[in-house]
PDB file of N, CA, C, O and CB in Angstrom:
ATOM      1  N   MET A   1       0.636 -19.213  45.092  1.00  0.00           N
ATOM      2  CA  MET A   1       0.723 -18.009  45.283  1.00  0.00           C
ATOM      3  C   MET A   1       1.859 -17.397  44.689  1.00  0.00           C
ATOM      4  O   MET A   1       1.811 -16.220  44.332  1.00  0.00           O
ATOM      5  CB  MET A   1       0.642 -17.812  46.480  1.00  0.00           C
ATOM      6  N   LYS A   2       2.995 -18.174  44.535  1.00  0.00           N
ATOM      7  CA  LYS A   2       4.574 -17.829  44.395  1.00  0.00           C
ATOM      8  C   LYS A   2       4.090 -17.571  42.853  1.00  0.00           C
ATOM      9  O   LYS A   2       4.344 -16.482  42.337  1.00  0.00           O
ATOM     10  CB  LYS A   2       6.022 -19.232  44.813  1.00  0.00           C
ATOM     11  N   LYS A   3       3.359 -18.626  42.089  1.00  0.00           N
ATOM     12  CA  LYS A   3       3.146 -18.533  40.765  1.00  0.00           C
ATOM     13  C   LYS A   3       2.718 -17.143  40.303  1.00  0.00           C
ATOM     14  O   LYS A   3       3.321 -16.432  39.498  1.00  0.00           O
ATOM     15  CB  LYS A   3       2.209 -19.505  40.413  1.00  0.00           C
ATOM     16  N   LEU A   4       1.295 -16.803  41.101  1.00  0.00           N
ATOM     17  CA  LEU A   4       0.610 -15.536  40.714  1.00  0.00           C
ATOM     18  C   LEU A   4       1.628 -14.367  40.886  1.00  0.00           C
ATOM     19  O   LEU A   4       1.590 -13.525  39.988  1.00  0.00           O
ATOM     20  CB  LEU A   4      -0.720 -15.288  41.620  1.00  0.00           C
ATOM     21  N   ILE A   5       2.463 -14.188  41.811  1.00  0.00           N
ATOM     22  CA  ILE A   5       3.372 -13.441  41.951  1.00  0.00           C
ATOM     23  C   ILE A   5       4.532 -13.203  40.970  1.00  0.00           C
ATOM     24  O   ILE A   5       4.928 -12.066  40.714  1.00  0.00           O
ATOM     25  CB  ILE A   5       3.708 -13.760  42.939  1.00  0.00           C
ATOM     26  N   GLY A   6       5.071 -14.333  40.421  1.00  0.00           N
ATOM     27  CA  GLY A   6       5.715 -14.549  39.413  1.00  0.00           C
ATOM     28  C   GLY A   6       5.152 -13.916  37.965  1.00  0.00           C
ATOM     29  O   GLY A   6       5.669 -13.104  37.198  1.00  0.00           O
ATOM     30  N   SER A   7       3.888 -14.625  37.917  1.00  0.00           N
ATOM     31  CA  SER A   7       3.465 -14.234  36.548  1.00  0.00           C
ATOM     32  C   SER A   7       3.056 -12.779  36.620  1.00  0.00           C
ATOM     33  O   SER A   7       2.742 -12.304  35.529  1.00  0.00           O
ATOM     34  CB  SER A   7       2.269 -15.143  35.998  1.00  0.00           C
ATOM     35  N   PHE A   8       2.992 -12.009  37.607  1.00  0.00           N
ATOM     36  CA  PHE A   8       2.327 -10.628  37.639  1.00  0.00           C
ATOM     37  C   PHE A   8       4.006  -9.811  37.416  1.00  0.00           C
ATOM     38  O   PHE A   8       4.067  -8.852  36.647  1.00  0.00           O
ATOM     39  CB  PHE A   8       1.237 -10.231  39.445  1.00  0.00           C
ATOM     40  N   LEU A   9       5.106 -10.227  38.049  1.00  0.00           N
ATOM     41  CA  LEU A   9       5.950  -9.584  37.621  1.00  0.00           C
ATOM     42  C   LEU A   9       6.494  -9.522  36.283  1.00  0.00           C
ATOM     43  O   LEU A   9       6.878  -8.466  35.780  1.00  0.00           O
ATOM     44  CB  LEU A   9       6.621  -9.776  38.275  1.00  0.00           C
ATOM     45  N   ILE A  10       6.542 -10.959  35.539  1.00  0.00           N
ATOM     46  CA  ILE A  10       6.725 -11.215  34.169  1.00  0.00           C
ATOM     47  C   ILE A  10       5.984 -10.067  33.358  1.00  0.00           C
ATOM     48  O   ILE A  10       6.476  -9.298  32.532  1.00  0.00           O
ATOM     49  CB  ILE A  10       6.193 -12.659  33.818  1.00  0.00           C
ATOM     50  N   MET A  11       4.639 -10.152  33.818  1.00  0.00           N
ATOM     51  CA  MET A  11       3.773  -8.987  32.978  1.00  0.00           C
ATOM     52  C   MET A  11       4.089  -7.679  33.087  1.00  0.00           C
ATOM     53  O   MET A  11       4.005  -6.909  32.130  1.00  0.00           O
ATOM     54  CB  MET A  11       2.397  -8.933  33.316  1.00  0.00           C
ATOM     55  N   LEU A  12       4.516  -7.291  34.388  1.00  0.00           N
ATOM     56  CA  LEU A  12       4.887  -6.166  34.595  1.00  0.00           C
ATOM     57  C   LEU A  12       6.105  -5.851  33.837  1.00  0.00           C
ATOM     58  O   LEU A  12       6.033  -4.981  32.969  1.00  0.00           O
ATOM     59  CB  LEU A  12       4.974  -6.009  35.852  1.00  0.00           C
ATOM     60  N   VAL A  13       7.262  -6.481  34.071  1.00  0.00           N
ATOM     61  CA  VAL A  13       8.467  -6.241  33.287  1.00  0.00           C
ATOM     62  C   VAL A  13       8.398  -6.074  31.751  1.00  0.00           C
ATOM     63  O   VAL A  13       9.032  -5.263  31.076  1.00  0.00           O
ATOM     64  CB  VAL A  13       9.329  -7.305  33.546  1.00  0.00           C
ATOM     65  N   LEU A  14       7.384  -7.124  31.271  1.00  0.00           N
ATOM     66  CA  LEU A  14       7.376  -7.266  29.735  1.00  0.00           C
ATOM     67  C   LEU A  14       6.449  -5.728  29.357  1.00  0.00           C
ATOM     68  O   LEU A  14       6.661  -5.196  28.268  1.00  0.00           O
ATOM     69  CB  LEU A  14       6.465  -9.006  29.149  1.00  0.00           C
ATOM     70  N   GLY A  15       5.460  -5.110  30.317  1.00  0.00           N
ATOM     71  CA  GLY A  15       5.014  -4.151  30.071  1.00  0.00           C
ATOM     72  C   GLY A  15       5.689  -2.818  29.998  1.00  0.00           C
ATOM     73  O   GLY A  15       5.293  -1.848  29.350  1.00  0.00           O
ATOM     74  N   VAL A  16       6.852  -2.900  30.810  1.00  0.00           N
ATOM     75  CA  VAL A  16       7.920  -1.636  30.714  1.00  0.00           C
ATOM     76  C   VAL A  16       8.640  -1.731  29.558  1.00  0.00           C
ATOM     77  O   VAL A  16       8.735  -0.759  28.809  1.00  0.00           O
ATOM     78  CB  VAL A  16       8.994  -1.546  31.874  1.00  0.00           C
ATOM     79  N   ILE A  17       9.229  -2.922  29.284  1.00  0.00           N
ATOM     80  CA  ILE A  17       9.746  -3.194  27.777  1.00  0.00           C
ATOM     81  C   ILE A  17       8.863  -2.732  26.670  1.00  0.00           C
ATOM     82  O   ILE A  17       9.401  -2.246  25.675  1.00  0.00           O
ATOM     83  CB  ILE A  17       9.936  -4.707  27.520  1.00  0.00           C
ATOM     84  N   SER A  18       7.497  -2.836  26.738  1.00  0.00           N
ATOM     85  CA  SER A  18       6.798  -2.428  25.449  1.00  0.00           C
ATOM     86  C   SER A  18       6.835  -1.212  25.384  1.00  0.00           C
ATOM     87  O   SER A  18       7.062  -0.725  24.276  1.00  0.00           O
ATOM     88  CB  SER A  18       5.483  -2.800  25.258  1.00  0.00           C
ATOM     89  N   CYS A  19       6.630  -0.343  26.508  1.00  0.00           N
ATOM     90  CA  CYS A  19       6.433   1.075  26.640  1.00  0.00           C
ATOM     91  C   CYS A  19       7.613   1.888  26.359  1.00  0.00           C
ATOM     92  O   CYS A  19       7.552   3.071  26.022  1.00  0.00           O
ATOM     93  CB  CYS A  19       5.978   1.384  27.935  1.00  0.00           C
ATOM     94  N   ARG A  20       8.712   1.203  26.512  1.00  0.00           N
ATOM     95  CA  ARG A  20      10.167   1.646  25.863  1.00  0.00           C
ATOM     96  C   ARG A  20      10.175   1.425  24.675  1.00  0.00           C
ATOM     97  O   ARG A  20      10.662   2.271  23.924  1.00  0.00           O
ATOM     98  CB  ARG A  20      11.380   1.011  26.327  1.00  0.00           C
ATOM     99  N   ASP A  21       9.687   0.336  24.214  1.00  0.00           N
ATOM    100  CA  ASP A  21       9.916   0.439  22.598  1.00  0.00           C
ATOM    101  C   ASP A  21       9.019   1.302  21.869  1.00  0.00           C
ATOM    102  O   ASP A  21       9.407   1.913  20.873  1.00  0.00           O
ATOM    103  CB  ASP A  21       9.763  -0.910  21.906  1.00  0.00           C
ATOM    104  N   ALA A  22       7.657   1.399  22.379  1.00  0.00           N
ATOM    105  CA  ALA A  22       6.709   2.481  21.827  1.00  0.00           C
ATOM    106  C   ALA A  22       7.004   3.850  21.877  1.00  0.00           C
ATOM    107  O   ALA A  22       6.595   4.636  21.022  1.00  0.00           O
ATOM    108  CB  ALA A  22       5.540   2.423  22.430  1.00  0.00           C
ATOM    109  N   LYS A  23       7.880   4.260  23.093  1.00  0.00           N
ATOM    110  CA  LYS A  23       8.513   5.649  22.965  1.00  0.00           C
ATOM    111  C   LYS A  23       9.583   5.818  22.028  1.00  0.00           C
ATOM    112  O   LYS A  23       9.773   6.922  21.517  1.00  0.00           O
ATOM    113  CB  LYS A  23       9.041   6.080  24.202  1.00  0.00           C
ATOM    114  N   LYS A  24      10.273   4.865  21.763  1.00  0.00           N
ATOM    115  CA  LYS A  24      11.761   4.624  20.864  1.00  0.00           C
ATOM    116  C   LYS A  24      11.026   4.838  19.670  1.00  0.00           C
ATOM    117  O   LYS A  24      11.483   5.796  19.045  1.00  0.00           O
ATOM    118  CB  LYS A  24      12.723   2.951  20.916  1.00  0.00           C
ATOM    119  N   GLU A  25       9.815   4.163  18.991  1.00  0.00           N
ATOM    120  CA  GLU A  25       9.216   3.878  17.968  1.00  0.00           C
ATOM    121  C   GLU A  25       8.881   5.386  17.559  1.00  0.00           C
ATOM    122  O   GLU A  25       9.305   5.941  16.546  1.00  0.00           O
ATOM    123  CB  GLU A  25       8.091   2.843  18.189  1.00  0.00           C
ATOM    124  N   GLU A  26       8.061   5.940  18.508  1.00  0.00           N
ATOM    125  CA  GLU A  26       7.361   7.102  18.316  1.00  0.00           C
ATOM    126  C   GLU A  26       8.287   8.290  18.290  1.00  0.00           C
ATOM    127  O   GLU A  26       7.756   9.258  17.747  1.00  0.00           O
ATOM    128  CB  GLU A  26       6.347   7.234  19.332  1.00  0.00           C
ATOM    129  N   LYS A  27       9.625   8.524  18.756  1.00  0.00           N
ATOM    130  CA  LYS A  27      10.459   9.226  18.368  1.00  0.00           C
ATOM    131  C   LYS A  27      11.111   9.060  17.348  1.00  0.00           C
ATOM    132  O   LYS A  27      11.711  10.072  16.984  1.00  0.00           O
ATOM    133  CB  LYS A  27      11.035   9.367  19.047  1.00  0.00           C
ATOM    134  N   GLU A  28      11.232   8.214  16.758  1.00  0.00           N
ATOM    135  CA  GLU A  28      11.517   7.551  15.398  1.00  0.00           C
ATOM    136  C   GLU A  28      10.790   8.502  14.448  1.00  0.00           C
ATOM    137  O   GLU A  28      11.246   9.276  13.607  1.00  0.00           O
ATOM    138  CB  GLU A  28      10.951   5.926  15.263  1.00  0.00           C
ATOM    139  N   VAL A  29       9.545   8.234  14.809  1.00  0.00           N
ATOM    140  CA  VAL A  29       8.402   8.499  13.807  1.00  0.00           C
ATOM    141  C   VAL A  29       8.438   9.814  13.627  1.00  0.00           C
ATOM    142  O   VAL A  29       8.268  10.296  12.507  1.00  0.00           O
ATOM    143  CB  VAL A  29       6.992   8.080  14.217  1.00  0.00           C
ATOM    144  N   GLU A  30       8.743  10.813  15.077  1.00  0.00           N
ATOM    145  CA  GLU A  30       8.376  12.015  14.758  1.00  0.00           C
ATOM    146  C   GLU A  30       9.779  12.666  13.997  1.00  0.00           C
ATOM    147  O   GLU A  30       9.811  13.597  13.193  1.00  0.00           O
ATOM    148  CB  GLU A  30       7.822  12.768  16.110  1.00  0.00           C
ATOM    149  N   THR A  31      10.765  11.966  14.455  1.00  0.00           N
ATOM    150  CA  THR A  31      12.044  12.339  13.580  1.00  0.00           C
ATOM    151  C   THR A  31      11.746  12.356  11.988  1.00  0.00           C
ATOM    152  O   THR A  31      12.010  13.290  11.231  1.00  0.00           O
ATOM    153  CB  THR A  31      13.270  11.204  13.866  1.00  0.00           C
ATOM    154  N   THR A  32      11.276  11.399  11.719  1.00  0.00           N
ATOM    155  CA  THR A  32      10.811  10.977  10.197  1.00  0.00           C
ATOM    156  C   THR A  32      10.018  11.686   9.599  1.00  0.00           C
ATOM    157  O   THR A  32       9.991  11.831   8.377  1.00  0.00           O
ATOM    158  CB  THR A  32      10.199   9.813  10.044  1.00  0.00           C
ATOM    159  N   ILE A  33       9.146  12.302  10.557  1.00  0.00           N
ATOM    160  CA  ILE A  33       7.960  13.492   9.888  1.00  0.00           C
ATOM    161  C   ILE A  33       8.826  14.396   9.822  1.00  0.00           C
ATOM    162  O   ILE A  33       9.016  14.802   8.676  1.00  0.00           O
ATOM    163  CB  ILE A  33       6.512  14.061  10.770  1.00  0.00           C
ATOM    164  N   GLU A  34       9.570  14.984  10.804  1.00  0.00           N
ATOM    165  CA  GLU A  34      10.233  16.106  10.791  1.00  0.00           C
ATOM    166  C   GLU A  34      11.025  16.342   9.585  1.00  0.00           C
ATOM    167  O   GLU A  34      11.003  17.459   9.068  1.00  0.00           O
ATOM    168  CB  GLU A  34      10.967  16.157  11.862  1.00  0.00           C
ATOM    169  N   GLU A  35      11.849  15.225   9.000  1.00  0.00           N
ATOM    170  CA  GLU A  35      12.421  15.112   7.879  1.00  0.00           C
ATOM    171  C   GLU A  35      11.962  15.278   6.759  1.00  0.00           C
ATOM    172  O   GLU A  35      12.570  15.823   5.838  1.00  0.00           O
ATOM    173  CB  GLU A  35      12.813  14.285   7.822  1.00  0.00           C
ATOM    174  N   ILE A  36      10.545  14.711   6.693  1.00  0.00           N
ATOM    175  CA  ILE A  36       9.514  14.796   5.763  1.00  0.00           C
ATOM    176  C   ILE A  36       9.055  15.995   5.222  1.00  0.00           C
ATOM    177  O   ILE A  36       8.985  16.245   4.019  1.00  0.00           O
ATOM    178  CB  ILE A  36       8.554  14.271   6.225  1.00  0.00           C
ATOM    179  N   GLU A  37       8.640  16.978   6.451  1.00  0.00           N
ATOM    180  CA  GLU A  37       8.299  18.391   6.412  1.00  0.00           C
ATOM    181  C   GLU A  37       9.600  18.775   5.664  1.00  0.00           C
ATOM    182  O   GLU A  37       9.589  18.787   4.433  1.00  0.00           O
ATOM    183  CB  GLU A  37       8.010  19.165   7.942  1.00  0.00           C
ATOM    184  N   THR A  38      10.643  19.068   6.308  1.00  0.00           N
ATOM    185  CA  THR A  38      11.836  19.646   5.758  1.00  0.00           C
ATOM    186  C   THR A  38      11.883  19.502   4.092  1.00  0.00           C
ATOM    187  O   THR A  38      11.896  20.499   3.371  1.00  0.00           O
ATOM    188  CB  THR A  38      13.097  18.909   6.463  1.00  0.00           C
ATOM    189  N   ILE A  39      11.906  18.194   3.593  1.00  0.00           N
ATOM    190  CA  ILE A  39      12.218  17.991   2.571  1.00  0.00           C
ATOM    191  C   ILE A  39      10.563  18.745   1.480  1.00  0.00           C
ATOM    192  O   ILE A  39      10.576  19.096   0.300  1.00  0.00           O
ATOM    193  CB  ILE A  39      12.712  16.284   2.641  1.00  0.00           C
ATOM    194  N   GLU A  40       9.568  18.756   2.296  1.00  0.00           N
ATOM    195  CA  GLU A  40       8.510  19.294   1.567  1.00  0.00           C
ATOM    196  C   GLU A  40       8.668  20.689   1.511  1.00  0.00           C
ATOM    197  O   GLU A  40       8.045  21.177   0.568  1.00  0.00           O
ATOM    198  CB  GLU A  40       7.249  18.948   2.093  1.00  0.00           C
ATOM    199  N   LYS A  41       9.351  21.582   2.268  1.00  0.00           N
ATOM    200  CA  LYS A  41       9.524  22.903   2.117  1.00  0.00           C
ATOM    201  C   LYS A  41      10.429  23.124   1.126  1.00  0.00           C
ATOM    202  O   LYS A  41      10.283  24.026   0.302  1.00  0.00           O
ATOM    203  CB  LYS A  41       9.876  23.514   3.242  1.00  0.00           C
ATOM    204  N   GLU A  42      11.525  22.233   1.140  1.00  0.00           N
ATOM    205  CA  GLU A  42      12.364  22.349  -0.028  1.00  0.00           C
ATOM    206  C   GLU A  42      11.802  22.213  -1.581  1.00  0.00           C
ATOM    207  O   GLU A  42      12.177  22.820  -2.584  1.00  0.00           O
ATOM    208  CB  GLU A  42      13.341  21.348   0.175  1.00  0.00           C
ATOM    209  N   VAL A  43      11.013  21.440  -1.465  1.00  0.00           N
ATOM    210  CA  VAL A  43      10.276  21.040  -3.012  1.00  0.00           C
ATOM    211  C   VAL A  43       9.587  21.905  -3.400  1.00  0.00           C
ATOM    212  O   VAL A  43       9.403  22.088  -4.603  1.00  0.00           O
ATOM    213  CB  VAL A  43       9.360  19.890  -3.149  1.00  0.00           C
ATOM    214  N   ASP A  44       8.844  22.909  -2.118  1.00  0.00           N
ATOM    215  CA  ASP A  44       7.801  23.999  -2.390  1.00  0.00           C
ATOM    216  C   ASP A  44       8.880  24.942  -2.894  1.00  0.00           C
ATOM    217  O   ASP A  44       8.765  25.405  -4.029  1.00  0.00           O
ATOM    218  CB  ASP A  44       6.796  24.585  -1.014  1.00  0.00           C
ATOM    219  N   SER A  45       9.925  25.262  -2.129  1.00  0.00           N
ATOM    220  CA  SER A  45      10.607  26.405  -2.540  1.00  0.00           C
ATOM    221  C   SER A  45      11.296  26.325  -4.187  1.00  0.00           C
ATOM    222  O   SER A  45      11.322  27.233  -5.018  1.00  0.00           O
ATOM    223  CB  SER A  45      11.737  26.609  -1.392  1.00  0.00           C
ATOM    224  N   ILE A  46      11.821  24.934  -4.316  1.00  0.00           N
ATOM    225  CA  ILE A  46      12.394  24.746  -5.429  1.00  0.00           C
ATOM    226  C   ILE A  46      11.450  25.147  -6.830  1.00  0.00           C
ATOM    227  O   ILE A  46      11.775  25.680  -7.890  1.00  0.00           O
ATOM    228  CB  ILE A  46      12.815  23.344  -5.333  1.00  0.00           C
ATOM    229  N   ASP A  47      10.033  24.592  -6.277  1.00  0.00           N
ATOM    230  CA  ASP A  47       9.174  24.486  -7.052  1.00  0.00           C
ATOM    231  C   ASP A  47       8.690  26.272  -7.373  1.00  0.00           C
ATOM    232  O   ASP A  47       8.080  26.635  -8.379  1.00  0.00           O
ATOM    233  CB  ASP A  47       8.121  23.403  -6.394  1.00  0.00           C
ATOM    234  N   ALA A  48       8.986  26.862  -6.642  1.00  0.00           N
ATOM    235  CA  ALA A  48       8.307  28.271  -6.631  1.00  0.00           C
ATOM    236  C   ALA A  48       9.415  28.700  -7.711  1.00  0.00           C
ATOM    237  O   ALA A  48       8.999  28.958  -8.840  1.00  0.00           O
ATOM    238  CB  ALA A  48       8.212  29.258  -4.961  1.00  0.00           C
ATOM    239  N   ALA A  49      10.832  28.799  -7.449  1.00  0.00           N
ATOM    240  CA  ALA A  49      11.849  29.195  -8.087  1.00  0.00           C
ATOM    241  C   ALA A  49      11.886  28.757  -9.734  1.00  0.00           C
ATOM    242  O   ALA A  49      12.243  29.507 -10.643  1.00  0.00           O
ATOM    243  CB  ALA A  49      12.950  28.694  -7.292  1.00  0.00           C
ATOM    244  N   ILE A  50      11.431  27.371  -9.879  1.00  0.00           N
ATOM    245  CA  ILE A  50      11.382  27.205 -11.283  1.00  0.00           C
ATOM    246  C   ILE A  50      10.154  27.869 -12.008  1.00  0.00           C
ATOM    247  O   ILE A  50      10.312  28.301 -13.149  1.00  0.00           O
ATOM    248  CB  ILE A  50      11.404  25.767 -11.550  1.00  0.00           C
ATOM    249  N   ASP A  51       8.877  27.967 -11.349  1.00  0.00           N
ATOM    250  CA  ASP A  51       7.746  28.788 -11.661  1.00  0.00           C
ATOM    251  C   ASP A  51       8.603  29.976 -12.164  1.00  0.00           C
ATOM    252  O   ASP A  51       8.861  30.107 -13.360  1.00  0.00           O
ATOM    253  CB  ASP A  51       6.666  29.100 -10.373  1.00  0.00           C
ATOM    254  N   GLN A  52       9.022  30.808 -11.245  1.00  0.00           N
ATOM    255  CA  GLN A  52       9.496  32.144 -11.333  1.00  0.00           C
ATOM    256  C   GLN A  52      10.653  32.195 -12.639  1.00  0.00           C
ATOM    257  O   GLN A  52      10.837  33.125 -13.424  1.00  0.00           O
ATOM    258  CB  GLN A  52      10.153  32.575  -9.790  1.00  0.00           C
ATOM    259  N   GLU A  53      11.138  31.274 -12.595  1.00  0.00           N
ATOM    260  CA  GLU A  53      12.185  31.159 -13.989  1.00  0.00           C
ATOM    261  C   GLU A  53      11.459  30.715 -15.406  1.00  0.00           C
ATOM    262  O   GLU A  53      11.833  30.906 -16.563  1.00  0.00           O
ATOM    263  CB  GLU A  53      13.438  29.877 -13.693  1.00  0.00           C
ATOM    264  N   ALA A  54      10.361  30.096 -14.927  1.00  0.00           N
ATOM    265  CA  ALA A  54       9.544  29.819 -16.303  1.00  0.00           C
ATOM    266  C   ALA A  54       8.945  30.897 -16.856  1.00  0.00           C
ATOM    267  O   ALA A  54       9.107  31.236 -18.029  1.00  0.00           O
ATOM    268  CB  ALA A  54       8.450  28.861 -16.175  1.00  0.00           C
ATOM    269  N   LYS A  55       8.091  31.589 -15.872  1.00  0.00           N
ATOM    270  CA  LYS A  55       7.816  32.985 -16.243  1.00  0.00           C
ATOM    271  C   LYS A  55       8.784  34.158 -16.800  1.00  0.00           C
ATOM    272  O   LYS A  55       8.456  35.096 -17.527  1.00  0.00           O
ATOM    273  CB  LYS A  55       7.336  33.443 -15.177  1.00  0.00           C
ATOM    274  N   GLU A  56       9.881  33.902 -16.345  1.00  0.00           N
ATOM    275  CA  GLU A  56      10.816  35.232 -16.672  1.00  0.00           C
ATOM    276  C   GLU A  56      11.451  34.517 -18.398  1.00  0.00           C
ATOM    277  O   GLU A  56      11.571  35.356 -19.290  1.00  0.00           O
ATOM    278  CB  GLU A  56      12.478  35.556 -15.043  1.00  0.00           C
ATOM    279  N   LEU A  57      11.728  33.368 -18.664  1.00  0.00           N
ATOM    280  CA  LEU A  57      11.484  32.683 -19.865  1.00  0.00           C
ATOM    281  C   LEU A  57      10.716  33.177 -20.901  1.00  0.00           C
ATOM    282  O   LEU A  57      11.159  33.598 -21.970  1.00  0.00           O
ATOM    283  CB  LEU A  57      11.001  31.636 -19.611  1.00  0.00           C
ATOM    284  N   GLU A  58       9.249  33.104 -20.479  1.00  0.00           N
ATOM    285  CA  GLU A  58       8.362  33.169 -21.230  1.00  0.00           C
ATOM    286  C   GLU A  58       8.450  34.780 -21.582  1.00  0.00           C
ATOM    287  O   GLU A  58       8.403  35.130 -22.761  1.00  0.00           O
ATOM    288  CB  GLU A  58       7.119  32.555 -20.629  1.00  0.00           C
ATOM    289  N   ASP A  59       8.565  35.643 -20.637  1.00  0.00           N
ATOM    290  CA  ASP A  59       8.527  36.818 -20.957  1.00  0.00           C
ATOM    291  C   ASP A  59       9.476  37.385 -22.163  1.00  0.00           C
ATOM    292  O   ASP A  59       9.211  38.120 -23.114  1.00  0.00           O
ATOM    293  CB  ASP A  59       8.712  37.383 -19.824  1.00  0.00           C
ATOM    294  N   ALA A  60      11.037  36.566 -21.622  1.00  0.00           N
ATOM    295  CA  ALA A  60      12.031  37.138 -22.529  1.00  0.00           C
ATOM    296  C   ALA A  60      11.800  36.340 -23.935  1.00  0.00           C
ATOM    297  O   ALA A  60      12.429  36.656 -24.945  1.00  0.00           O
ATOM    298  CB  ALA A  60      13.611  36.958 -21.899  1.00  0.00           C
ATOM    299  N   LEU A  61      10.894  35.332 -23.915  1.00  0.00           N
ATOM    300  CA  LEU A  61      10.669  34.577 -25.482  1.00  0.00           C
ATOM    301  C   LEU A  61       9.390  35.418 -26.045  1.00  0.00           C
ATOM    302  O   LEU A  61       9.224  35.301 -27.260  1.00  0.00           O
ATOM    303  CB  LEU A  61      10.216  32.600 -25.394  1.00  0.00           C
ATOM    304  N   LYS A  62       8.533  36.184 -25.407  1.00  0.00           N
ATOM    305  CA  LYS A  62       7.433  36.770 -25.701  1.00  0.00           C
ATOM    306  C   LYS A  62       8.355  38.540 -26.483  1.00  0.00           C
ATOM    307  O   LYS A  62       8.111  39.109 -27.546  1.00  0.00           O
ATOM    308  CB  LYS A  62       6.275  36.805 -23.995  1.00  0.00           C
ATOM    309  N   GLU A  63       9.123  38.812 -25.661  1.00  0.00           N
ATOM    310  CA  GLU A  63      10.108  39.843 -26.132  1.00  0.00           C
ATOM    311  C   GLU A  63      10.589  40.012 -27.480  1.00  0.00           C
ATOM    312  O   GLU A  63      10.484  40.911 -28.315  1.00  0.00           O
ATOM    313  CB  GLU A  63      11.172  39.694 -25.479  1.00  0.00           C
ATOM    314  N   LEU A  64      11.304  38.568 -27.440  1.00  0.00           N
ATOM    315  CA  LEU A  64      11.977  38.169 -28.805  1.00  0.00           C
ATOM    316  C   LEU A  64      11.090  38.355 -29.650  1.00  0.00           C
ATOM    317  O   LEU A  64      11.341  39.254 -30.452  1.00  0.00           O
ATOM    318  CB  LEU A  64      12.495  36.804 -28.990  1.00  0.00           C
ATOM    319  N   ASP A  65       9.806  37.651 -29.808  1.00  0.00           N
ATOM    320  CA  ASP A  65       8.973  37.533 -30.590  1.00  0.00           C
ATOM    321  C   ASP A  65       8.484  38.553 -31.185  1.00  0.00           C
ATOM    322  O   ASP A  65       8.198  38.603 -32.381  1.00  0.00           O
ATOM    323  CB  ASP A  65       8.257  36.980 -30.182  1.00  0.00           C
ATOM    324  N   SER A  66       8.346  39.535 -30.279  1.00  0.00           N
ATOM    325  CA  SER A  66       7.796  41.002 -30.836  1.00  0.00           C
ATOM    326  C   SER A  66       9.075  41.771 -31.592  1.00  0.00           C
ATOM    327  O   SER A  66       8.717  42.771 -32.215  1.00  0.00           O
ATOM    328  CB  SER A  66       7.188  42.077 -29.405  1.00  0.00           C
ATOM    329  N   ILE A  67      10.326  41.511 -31.638  1.00  0.00           N
ATOM    330  CA  ILE A  67      11.159  42.090 -32.337  1.00  0.00           C
ATOM    331  C   ILE A  67      11.084  41.728 -33.832  1.00  0.00           C
ATOM    332  O   ILE A  67      11.865  42.243 -34.632  1.00  0.00           O
ATOM    333  CB  ILE A  67      12.325  41.859 -31.776  1.00  0.00           C
TER     334      ILE A  67
END
């Protein structure tokens, strides 16, 4: 009977520890995902700025070609 109770307590402790680890890992994953999303937004804004500048340069070149 003591072995059964001891085994149950060991399994309970291991279960609690593994749940804590899972929560910690989940929080780390969420933080990483948020960082990735922030970087994606920055990349999108930089891409839009580059496209705008390229269009302006093309327009300037067309204007110079017409002279």
